[in-house]
GUNUSE-256107 format. One record per residue (C-alpha): residue number from 1; residue in three letters; x, y, z. Coordinates in pm, 1 decimal. Layout:
N
+-----+--------+----------+----------+----------+
| num | residu |       px |       py |       pz |
+-----+--------+----------+----------+----------+
| NUM |    ALA |        X |        Y |        Z |
...
+-----+--------+----------+----------+----------+
end
This chain:
67
+-----+--------+----------+----------+----------+
| num | residu |       px |       py |       pz |
+-----+--------+----------+----------+----------+
|   1 |    MET |   9544.6 |  14935.8 |   7488.7 |
|   2 |    ALA |   9381.3 |  14819.8 |   7809.9 |
|   3 |    HIS |   9366.3 |  15172.8 |   7945.8 |
|   4 |    PHE |   9191.4 |  15289.1 |   7627.1 |
|   5 |    ALA |   8939.3 |  15004.0 |   7647.8 |
|   6 |    ALA |   8867.3 |  15087.1 |   8012.1 |
|   7 |    ALA |   8806.2 |  15450.2 |   7919.3 |
|   8 |    TRP |   8583.5 |  15343.6 |   7629.0 |
|   9 |    LYS |   8378.4 |  15126.8 |   7865.1 |
|  10 |    ARG |   8348.0 |  15412.5 |   8114.2 |
|  11 |    GLU |   8235.7 |  15653.1 |   7843.5 |
|  12 |    GLY |   7983.9 |  15404.7 |   7700.9 |
|  13 |    TYR |   8155.4 |  15347.2 |   7366.9 |
|  14 |    MET |   8164.7 |  14968.2 |   7372.2 |
|  15 |    ASN |   7893.0 |  14793.6 |   7170.3 |
|  16 |    TYR |   7819.7 |  14511.8 |   7413.4 |
|  17 |    SER |   7566.9 |  14328.3 |   7195.2 |
|  18 |    ARG |   7824.2 |  14298.5 |   6916.3 |
|  19 |    ILE |   8098.7 |  14198.3 |   7157.8 |
|  20 |    GLU |   7868.0 |  13932.5 |   7304.0 |
|  21 |    ARG |   7807.9 |  13785.5 |   6956.6 |
|  22 |    VAL |   8182.3 |  13776.7 |   6887.8 |
|  23 |    VAL |   8251.4 |  13611.9 |   7226.4 |
|  24 |    LYS |   7989.2 |  13343.9 |   7153.0 |
|  25 |    GLU |   8152.7 |  13273.5 |   6817.3 |
|  26 |    MET |   8493.1 |  13258.8 |   6986.7 |
|  27 |    ALA |   8356.7 |  12994.8 |   7226.6 |
|  28 |    CYS |   8220.3 |  12790.9 |   6934.9 |
|  29 |    ARG |   8564.2 |  12796.2 |   6774.4 |
|  30 |    GLY |   8753.2 |  12726.0 |   7099.5 |
|  31 |    LEU |   8936.8 |  13059.3 |   7100.6 |
|  32 |    ASP |   9059.7 |  13218.1 |   7425.0 |
|  33 |    ARG |   9125.2 |  13561.1 |   7272.7 |
|  34 |    ILE |   9135.7 |  13740.4 |   6942.5 |
|  35 |    ILE |   9328.8 |  14040.9 |   6821.8 |
|  36 |    VAL |   9118.4 |  14279.9 |   6616.4 |
|  37 |    SER |   9338.4 |  14515.5 |   6413.7 |
|  38 |    SER |   9123.5 |  14633.8 |   6125.5 |
|  39 |    PRO |   9007.8 |  14991.5 |   6200.8 |
|  40 |    SER |   8660.2 |  14911.9 |   6068.0 |
|  41 |    SER |   8634.0 |  14602.3 |   6289.6 |
|  42 |    VAL |   8753.6 |  14795.2 |   6596.4 |
|  43 |    TYR |   8489.8 |  15056.8 |   6514.3 |
|  44 |    TYR |   8224.5 |  14784.4 |   6481.6 |
|  45 |    LEU |   8297.6 |  14667.7 |   6836.7 |
|  46 |    THR |   8375.1 |  14999.1 |   7007.6 |
|  47 |    ASN |   8200.8 |  15274.1 |   6811.1 |
|  48 |    VAL |   8535.8 |  15457.4 |   6807.8 |
|  49 |    TRP |   8691.4 |  15535.4 |   6468.6 |
|  50 |    SER |   9066.8 |  15571.8 |   6448.4 |
|  51 |    GLU |   9308.9 |  15580.3 |   6159.5 |
|  52 |    PRO |   9637.0 |  15459.4 |   6304.6 |
|  53 |    GLY |   9840.4 |  15531.2 |   5991.9 |
|  54 |    TYR |  10160.1 |  15328.8 |   6011.6 |
|  55 |    ARG |  10114.0 |  15243.2 |   6379.2 |
|  56 |    LEU |   9962.5 |  14919.6 |   6499.9 |
|  57 |    MET |   9628.9 |  14963.4 |   6668.6 |
|  58 |    ALA |   9452.7 |  14655.7 |   6796.3 |
|  59 |    LEU |   9178.0 |  14549.9 |   7031.2 |
|  60 |    VAL |   9240.9 |  14228.2 |   7225.2 |
|  61 |    LEU |   8914.4 |  14057.5 |   7313.0 |
|  62 |    GLU |   8923.9 |  13782.7 |   7578.9 |
|  63 |    LYS |   8681.7 |  13488.8 |   7596.4 |
|  64 |    ASN |   8509.5 |  13645.9 |   7898.5 |
|  65 |    GLY |   8440.4 |  13966.1 |   7701.8 |
|  66 |    ASP |   8716.2 |  14174.7 |   7859.5 |
|  67 |    CYS |   8911.5 |  14404.0 |   7629.8 |
+-----+--------+----------+----------+----------+
end
């Protein structure tokens, strides 16, 4: 997934203001990372829609904002 996230960042897909809000909430809750697996939630953070079907698709968000 990291290579997809890097490509999304390069292409300008990531919604940094939303990611920043999530990272702040993670800090408030003492979380080091979260795994986002809902397609609508991944879309909310990346502006990329995907329907993985039966495959697992997830975005791992670290406390420093890295994906």
